[in-house]
N, C-alpha and C positions, 0 to 999 in steps of 0.2 A: 379530532385525530383520528383517523381510521387505524384498526390493529392490524391489517393484512394488505400487503402491497404484492405486486407481481412484475416481474421484469424478464421480458421475452429476448431471447437471441436465436438467430440461426446460422447453421454453417453449411456451406456446400463445398462438397469435394471438386477441385478442379484440375486434378491430376497428380501424378508422384504423393507426396505427402502434404500438398496444398491445399488451401481452402480459402473461401471468402467467409468471413464471419459479420452478419448484419444484425441490426436492431432497429427498430422504427424510429424513424427521426435522427438516427445516429450516422455518423460517417461509417462507411464498409472498413473493414481491415482485412489485410491478407493475413492468414496464419498458415503456420508450419511445423513440424516436429522439429527440435533442435539439431544441429549438425551433429551432436554425438549419437543421436538416434534416427540418422539416415535424412535429416532434413537439411535445410538450406541457412546460411548466413543472412542477415539482414531482413528476416522476416519474424514479425511476432509469434512467439510460441505460447502454449498453454501455460509453461513453466513462468515465462514473462507476466504472463496476465495475471497468474495467481499471485505472484509476489507483487505486481502493480496493484492490484485490488486491495490489498493490505495497506500498501504505501498511499494509495489516494484515500482509502477509508479513513486511515489515520490522520491525514491532512485535514479531510472536511470536518472529521470530530474535532480535531484540535480548533480549528477556525470557529466552530460553533461554539465550543466551551471558552474560548479566549474572547469571544464577543460576549457572551453572558457574563463572564467574570470582568469585563472591561480591562482587559491586558492591553496596554499601549506597546505594540509591536512594530518594528520596522521591515524584517523580511522573515520568511519562513521557506526552508527548503529541506526536503528529507530523502536520503538514498535508503534504499531496502536491498537487501541481500538474503536470498532464499537457498537453504541448503538442501538439496536432493541426494536421498540416499537409498540403496537397496537394502530392505530390511528383511532379515528372515521371515518366512512365513506371509510377508506383506507385499513383497516386491518394491518397487521405486516409491518413495513417499517423501514429501516436502516434511522434513523434520523440525526445522527452524526457518523462522525470519527474523533478521535483525534489521531494525529501523534504526537510523542515524539521523536525526533532525538536526537542522542548524537552524537556530533561533536568534535572530537579533532583536533585542527589546531595547526600548527607548530609555530606560532608567535602571540602573544597577540594583536599586533598592527593590526592584520586581523579579530580582533573579529566584529566589524561593519559591515565590509565587509562579512563575513562570516553568519551574521545574515540576510543581506539584501539577500544573494544568497539563503537560505534556505527559505526566503519568496517568492523569486521570483520562486523557484522549486514548492512550494506548489500551487502558483498563477497559474502555467503553466502546471501542470499535466494533461494530456490529460483524464487520467480515472477520476481524481476528477471533471474536466470541463464538463464530461459526464455522471453525477448523479445527483440526486436530493438531497442527503444527504449533509448536511453542512459539511465541512472539515474544521478542526482547527488545528493549528499547535502550538506547546510547544516545542521549541528547548532547548536541553542542551549542552554547548560548553565548553569543558574544553581545557586545554592548555598543551602541550609536554613539553614546556621551557617558561620561563618569559624573554622576551626581552624588 
């Protein structure tokens, strides 16, 4: 396994605060500023993409750890909420991202292990480890059957 990887994106301004975000072999996304910063509703914003990066990284990290741990689960879904604040001397910053995963496991006996795996995924998510904002984990685990 290599020690360095590179990921390239390109954004092109298309008018107002709109732009097209592209990356090799990926679908193009329209991006904009959020409405509170003179942008438009219904378009991906840097703020949404930032929070989505943490959320999707958390999911893929969880899936890798769950697979390696042979955790038998039925479903996984995670909501993420980022807090943008204006800080003295820094301007606006994402100061917190709260992850709220909902995990359904096959057996109640795996509840503690599932919690540890979720915590390990949050701790080892490379995006969370690469940003300044605190990342919080608020899991919700349900059971497909009672064993």
